[in-house]
C-alpha positions as CSV (number, residue, x, y, z in Angstrom):
1,V,-11.7,33.6,-27.4
2,Q,-14.2,34.3,-24.1
3,A,-17.6,35.7,-24.5
4,A,-20.4,36.0,-21.8
5,A,-23.1,35.0,-24.3
6,D,-23.8,32.7,-27.2
7,G,-24.0,34.4,-30.4
8,E,-22.6,35.7,-33.6
9,A,-19.6,38.6,-33.5
10,T,-16.9,40.1,-35.5
11,V,-13.4,39.4,-34.2
12,E,-10.5,41.3,-35.2
13,I,-6.9,39.7,-34.1
14,S,-3.7,41.6,-34.3
15,Y,-0.5,39.6,-34.4
16,F,3.2,39.9,-35.7
17,T,4.6,38.2,-38.6
18,S,7.9,38.0,-40.1
19,G,8.7,38.1,-44.0
20,L,6.4,41.1,-45.0
21,S,8.7,44.2,-46.0
22,W,8.8,47.2,-48.4
23,S,11.0,49.6,-50.1
24,A,10.8,52.7,-52.0
25,D,12.1,53.8,-55.4
26,Y,11.8,57.2,-57.3
27,V,12.2,58.1,-61.0
28,A,13.2,61.5,-61.9
29,I,12.9,62.9,-65.4
30,A,14.9,66.3,-66.1
31,D,13.7,68.5,-69.0
32,P,16.5,69.4,-71.4
33,P,17.6,72.6,-70.0
34,E,17.9,70.9,-66.9
35,A,15.7,73.6,-65.1
36,K,12.6,71.1,-64.0
37,V,12.3,67.7,-63.0
38,D,9.1,65.3,-63.1
39,I,9.7,63.0,-60.0
40,T,7.4,60.0,-59.2
41,G,7.9,57.8,-56.2
42,F,6.8,54.3,-55.9
43,V,6.7,51.7,-52.8
44,R,7.0,48.0,-53.5
45,V,5.6,45.4,-50.9
46,F,7.2,42.2,-50.6
47,N,5.5,39.1,-49.1
48,Q,7.8,36.4,-48.3
49,S,5.8,35.2,-45.0
50,G,4.7,32.0,-46.3
51,E,0.9,33.2,-45.8
52,E,-1.6,34.4,-48.4
53,Y,-2.9,37.9,-48.0
54,E,-6.4,38.1,-50.0
55,N,-8.1,41.8,-49.8
56,A,-5.8,43.2,-47.2
57,Q,-5.3,46.9,-46.5
58,V,-1.8,47.8,-46.6
59,R,-0.4,50.4,-44.3
60,L,3.4,51.2,-44.3
61,V,5.2,53.0,-41.5
62,V,8.1,55.3,-42.2
63,G,10.5,55.0,-39.6
64,T,12.2,52.8,-37.2
65,I,9.5,51.0,-34.9
66,N,11.1,50.5,-31.6
67,L,8.1,50.3,-29.2
68,V,5.5,47.2,-29.6
69,E,3.0,49.6,-28.0
70,V,3.6,52.3,-31.1
71,V,2.9,49.4,-33.7
72,A,0.1,48.2,-31.6
73,E,-1.5,51.8,-32.1
74,L,-0.5,51.8,-35.9
75,A,-2.5,48.7,-36.3
76,R,-5.7,50.2,-34.6
77,R,-5.7,53.1,-36.6
78,R,-7.9,53.9,-39.7
79,Y,-7.2,57.2,-41.7
80,G,-5.9,58.7,-38.4
81,V,-8.5,57.6,-35.8
82,A,-8.2,55.3,-33.4
83,V,-11.1,52.7,-33.2
84,D,-11.4,52.8,-29.6
85,K,-12.5,56.2,-29.6
86,L,-15.1,56.0,-32.4
87,S,-18.4,57.5,-31.3
88,D,-21.6,56.6,-33.0
89,E,-21.3,60.2,-34.5
90,R,-17.8,59.7,-35.7
91,A,-18.8,56.5,-37.3
92,S,-21.6,58.1,-39.2
93,E,-19.3,60.9,-40.3
94,L,-16.8,58.2,-41.2
95,K,-19.2,56.3,-43.1
96,R,-20.1,59.4,-45.3
97,Q,-16.4,60.1,-45.9
98,V,-15.9,56.7,-46.9
99,N,-18.8,56.7,-49.2
100,A,-17.6,59.9,-50.9
101,W,-14.1,58.7,-51.2
102,F,-14.1,55.2,-52.4
103,F,-17.6,54.7,-53.8
104,G,-18.9,58.2,-54.8
105,Y,-19.4,57.2,-58.0
106,M,-22.2,54.5,-57.2
107,D,-24.8,54.6,-54.8
108,M,-23.5,52.1,-52.3
109,D,-24.1,51.7,-48.5
110,V,-21.1,50.5,-46.4
111,N,-21.1,50.0,-42.7
112,A,-18.5,52.7,-41.3
113,R,-18.4,51.3,-38.0
114,G,-17.7,47.6,-38.9
115,F,-15.1,49.3,-41.5
116,A,-13.4,50.9,-38.9
117,E,-13.3,48.0,-36.9
118,G,-11.7,45.8,-39.5
119,A,-14.9,44.1,-41.0
120,P,-13.7,43.1,-44.5
121,V,-15.1,44.7,-47.7
122,T,-14.5,42.8,-50.8
123,L,-15.5,45.4,-53.3
124,Y,-12.5,47.8,-53.4
125,A,-10.1,46.1,-55.6
126,A,-12.6,45.3,-58.5
127,D,-14.4,48.4,-58.1
128,L,-11.3,50.7,-58.2
129,A,-10.0,49.3,-61.0
130,M,-13.0,50.1,-62.9
131,L,-11.8,53.5,-62.2
132,G,-8.7,53.4,-64.1
133,R,-6.7,55.2,-62.3
134,P,-3.7,54.8,-60.1
135,K,-4.6,54.2,-56.4
136,E,-3.9,56.8,-54.2
137,V,-1.7,56.6,-51.0
138,A,-3.1,58.8,-47.7
139,K,-0.3,59.9,-45.6
140,D,-0.6,60.6,-41.9
141,S,1.7,61.4,-39.1
142,L,1.8,59.9,-35.8
143,G,4.5,61.4,-33.8
144,E,8.0,60.7,-35.1
145,Y,6.4,58.1,-37.5
146,F,4.3,58.7,-40.8
147,I,1.8,56.0,-42.1
148,Y,1.2,55.4,-45.7
149,T,-2.2,53.8,-46.0
150,I,-2.8,52.2,-49.5
151,E,-6.2,53.2,-51.0
152,G,-8.7,50.1,-51.3
153,T,-7.2,46.6,-50.7
154,E,-4.6,44.4,-52.1
155,T,-3.9,40.6,-52.8
156,I,-0.3,39.6,-52.5
157,P,0.4,36.1,-52.8
158,N,3.5,34.4,-50.8
159,G,6.4,35.0,-53.2
160,W,5.3,38.0,-54.9
161,S,5.5,41.8,-54.5
162,K,3.4,44.5,-55.6
163,R,4.5,47.9,-56.9
164,L,2.2,51.0,-56.1
165,R,2.7,54.8,-56.9
166,S,3.3,56.9,-53.7
167,F,3.4,60.4,-55.2
168,E,3.8,62.6,-58.4
169,G,5.6,66.0,-58.7
170,H,5.3,67.6,-61.8
171,K,8.0,70.4,-63.1
172,V,9.6,70.7,-59.9
173,P,12.1,73.4,-60.0
174,M,15.6,72.4,-59.5
175,R,19.1,73.2,-60.2
176,A,22.0,71.8,-61.6
177,Q,25.5,72.1,-59.8
178,Y,29.1,70.8,-60.0
179,R,30.7,69.7,-56.6
180,Y,34.1,69.1,-55.8
181,R,34.3,67.4,-52.4
182,P,36.9,65.0,-51.7
183,A,35.4,63.9,-48.3
184,E,32.0,63.2,-50.1
185,Y,32.7,62.2,-53.7
186,G,36.2,61.6,-53.8
187,D,38.8,63.2,-55.9
188,K,36.7,64.2,-58.6
189,L,34.1,66.9,-59.6
190,V,30.6,65.4,-60.0
191,R,27.2,66.8,-61.3
192,L,24.3,67.0,-59.2
193,F,20.6,67.9,-59.5
194,I,19.5,69.5,-56.3
195,L,16.0,69.9,-55.2
196,T,13.7,70.5,-51.8
197,N,11.2,68.3,-50.3
198,N,8.6,70.7,-49.6
199,E,5.2,72.0,-50.9
200,E,6.4,74.8,-52.6
201,S,8.4,72.5,-54.7
202,K,5.2,70.3,-55.2
203,L,6.6,67.3,-53.6
204,G,4.0,67.1,-50.7
205,K,4.0,67.0,-47.3
206,T,6.0,64.1,-45.7
207,P,9.4,62.9,-45.5
208,L,10.8,60.7,-48.6
209,P,12.0,57.2,-47.1
210,D,15.2,55.4,-48.0
211,G,15.0,54.1,-51.5
212,V,16.8,54.0,-55.0
213,A,16.4,57.0,-57.5
214,R,16.8,56.5,-61.0
215,V,17.4,59.8,-62.8
216,Y,16.9,60.4,-66.8
217,R,17.1,63.8,-68.9
218,G,14.5,64.2,-71.8
219,N,16.2,64.8,-75.2
220,G,13.0,66.7,-76.7
221,R,12.3,63.9,-78.8
222,E,9.9,61.9,-76.6
223,G,13.1,60.0,-75.5
224,L,15.2,59.6,-72.4
225,A,18.7,59.4,-71.7
226,F,19.7,57.5,-68.7
227,L,22.0,59.9,-66.3
228,A,22.5,57.7,-63.0
229,S,20.9,55.3,-60.4
230,Q,21.8,56.0,-56.9
231,P,20.7,55.2,-53.3
232,L,18.5,57.9,-51.8
233,K,19.0,58.5,-48.0
234,Y,15.6,59.4,-45.8
235,V,15.2,63.1,-46.7
236,P,13.0,65.0,-44.1
237,I,10.4,67.7,-44.7
238,G,12.0,70.6,-46.3
239,D,15.4,69.2,-46.7
240,K,17.4,68.9,-50.0
241,I,17.1,66.1,-52.2
242,E,20.8,65.7,-53.9
243,L,20.9,63.5,-56.9
244,N,24.6,62.4,-57.7
245,L,24.9,61.7,-61.3
246,G,28.6,61.5,-61.1
247,P,31.4,62.9,-63.1
248,D,30.6,65.0,-66.3
249,P,33.2,64.3,-69.2
250,R,32.4,67.6,-70.9
251,V,33.6,69.3,-67.7
252,I,37.2,69.0,-66.9
253,H,38.4,70.2,-63.2
254,E,42.3,70.1,-62.2
255,W,44.4,71.6,-59.3
256,V,47.5,73.4,-60.9
257,R,50.2,74.7,-58.6
258,L,51.7,77.6,-60.8
259,R,54.4,78.9,-58.5
260,G,55.9,77.8,-55.1
261,W,58.6,79.7,-53.0
262,R,59.7,79.7,-49.2
263,D,61.0,83.0,-47.0
264,N,60.9,84.6,-44.0
265,F,63.3,82.0,-42.6
266,W,64.2,81.9,-38.5
267,F,66.9,80.2,-37.0
268,H,67.5,78.5,-33.8
269,R,71.5,79.1,-32.6
270,A,72.4,76.2,-30.7
271,G,75.6,76.9,-29.8
272,L,78.9,79.1,-30.6
273,N,82.5,77.5,-30.8
274,V,85.5,79.5,-30.9
275,Y,88.7,77.8,-31.9
276,R,92.4,79.4,-31.6
277,H,95.5,78.4,-33.4
278,L,99.0,78.6,-31.9
279,D,99.9,81.2,-34.4
280,G,97.2,83.5,-33.2
281,R,94.0,83.0,-35.9
282,T,90.9,82.2,-34.7
283,R,88.0,80.7,-36.0
284,L,84.0,80.8,-35.1
285,E,81.6,77.8,-35.8
286,V,78.1,78.6,-35.4
287,D,75.3,75.9,-34.9
288,D,72.2,77.3,-36.3
289,Q,69.2,75.3,-37.0
290,I,66.4,76.4,-38.8
291,A,63.4,76.8,-36.4
292,G,60.5,78.4,-38.8
293,W,59.6,79.5,-42.2
294,E,56.7,80.3,-44.5
295,D,55.7,78.3,-47.4
296,H,54.1,80.3,-50.5
297,A,52.1,78.9,-53.2
298,R,50.4,80.1,-56.1
299,C,47.4,77.9,-56.9
300,A,44.7,77.5,-59.4
301,E,41.4,75.7,-59.8
302,R,41.2,75.3,-63.7
303,I,37.8,74.2,-65.1
304,R,37.4,73.6,-68.5
305,N,33.5,73.6,-69.6
306,Y,32.5,72.1,-72.8
307,S,28.9,71.4,-71.9
308,G,27.5,74.0,-73.9
309,R,26.1,76.0,-71.0
310,P,27.0,78.0,-68.1
311,I,27.8,75.8,-65.0
312,D,27.6,76.6,-61.1
313,V,30.7,74.9,-59.4
314,E,31.5,74.8,-55.7
315,I,34.9,73.8,-54.9
316,R,35.6,72.6,-51.1
317,R,39.5,72.0,-50.4
318,S,41.3,71.6,-47.2
319,F,44.5,73.0,-46.0
320,P,46.2,71.4,-42.8
321,G,48.3,73.1,-40.5
322,H,48.4,77.2,-39.9
323,A,47.5,78.5,-43.5
324,V,46.4,81.8,-44.6
325,F,43.9,81.5,-47.7
326,I,44.9,84.8,-49.9
327,S,42.5,85.6,-52.8
328,R,39.9,88.2,-54.2
329,L,37.6,85.1,-55.0
330,P,34.2,85.1,-52.9
331,A,35.5,82.5,-50.8
332,T,34.0,81.3,-47.4
333,Q,35.2,79.2,-44.7
334,H,33.3,75.8,-44.4
335,D,35.0,74.8,-41.1
336,Y,38.4,75.2,-39.3
337,N,40.6,74.1,-42.1
338,T,38.3,74.1,-45.4
339,V,37.8,76.7,-47.7
340,E,34.6,76.9,-50.2
341,L,34.9,78.5,-53.5
342,T,31.9,79.1,-55.9
343,A,31.9,80.4,-59.5
344,T,29.9,80.2,-62.5
345,C,31.9,79.1,-65.5
346,P,30.8,80.3,-68.8
347,P,31.0,77.4,-71.8
348,G,33.6,76.8,-74.3
349,R,36.5,78.3,-72.3
350,A,38.9,77.7,-69.1
351,T,38.0,79.2,-65.8
352,E,40.9,79.7,-63.5
353,L,40.3,80.3,-59.6
354,T,43.6,81.6,-58.3
355,Y,44.6,82.2,-54.9
356,H,47.8,82.4,-52.7
357,L,48.5,80.0,-50.3
358,Q,50.5,80.9,-47.1
359,T,51.7,78.0,-44.9
360,L,53.6,78.8,-41.3
361,E,56.0,76.1,-40.4
362,G,57.9,75.3,-37.5
363,T,58.2,77.7,-34.6
364,L,55.8,80.3,-36.6
365,A,52.8,77.9,-36.6
366,K,50.5,79.0,-33.7
367,Q,47.7,77.3,-34.7
368,Q,45.8,74.5,-36.6
369,N,43.3,76.0,-39.0
370,V,43.2,78.4,-42.0
371,T,42.2,82.1,-42.0
372,L,40.8,84.0,-44.9
373,Q,42.5,87.0,-46.1
374,T,41.5,89.6,-49.2
375,G,44.5,90.2,-51.7
376,D,46.9,88.9,-54.3
């Protein structure tokens, strides 16, 4: 540190260290009708750096940091304001906001400019504990990143971790859906809870970082039933949150081939041989080879629903080659060789989604995709 004159000064030192990390986890509790869910997000900060951090302000960056300059900018920011841009007027305003936010319940003066420049304020942890409420997590955007600022300060000894609440969403609307997507979930019908990360769904204004989601369902008697635990990928604002609960033993799905046949044969005549006997008899031998034909299959997606309530089902099935999907079901084409079917299956009975699959083989095959056609 170099100084032009002797005297006391507040010095802020920024440096990089390893061994500090954080992760997110989520707890979702669905109501018994499986129409709404309470979801709570947490962040856990881990200290394996070999250093003790006492009364430290904690800021967490959501996103992959690639530029040192961006990290440095994040380190300088306080509640979305860069330190080097603080004027005296802005410092006074920040002082008022800090007093109102953190210390509004008592008459206390805080040097706002000193706070913004990193001067320690050692009363956060003790005073906020008197409030008897979880600490808030302020969330600000910075370009493609989001920064979470934990309210007050935290002391995290080396080798310890601390879990803090990030957000809460109460009675978030959701829907349950059963899906058959072999490319994503394997050859089984799985149940999902689907909700949306937006303000209309009471989930806030920021993306949800990668983490682990644990899903429960209330039983109506102040108890919970564990449903699933799964990794949750990064969820942008406005995107769907899909909680995969796995197969439901109360709902059975099977693919059934009801009937199969072939027709419309075409032959390639490779040669014609004429044989003549001494007595004048003749014999013809024709060398014909099958060149093209049509395969037909009458199929059904059979779903037996013993869950006690109507369920929404989505089935995606791929058909290789030149295929024609013929049905009166409300089918859509998901991609060039995949058909998507949707249906609502009533409880206590089997539902059959039947269709006729026509596959052109040999020289009749002109393309490698599936087309949809209405009919039986």
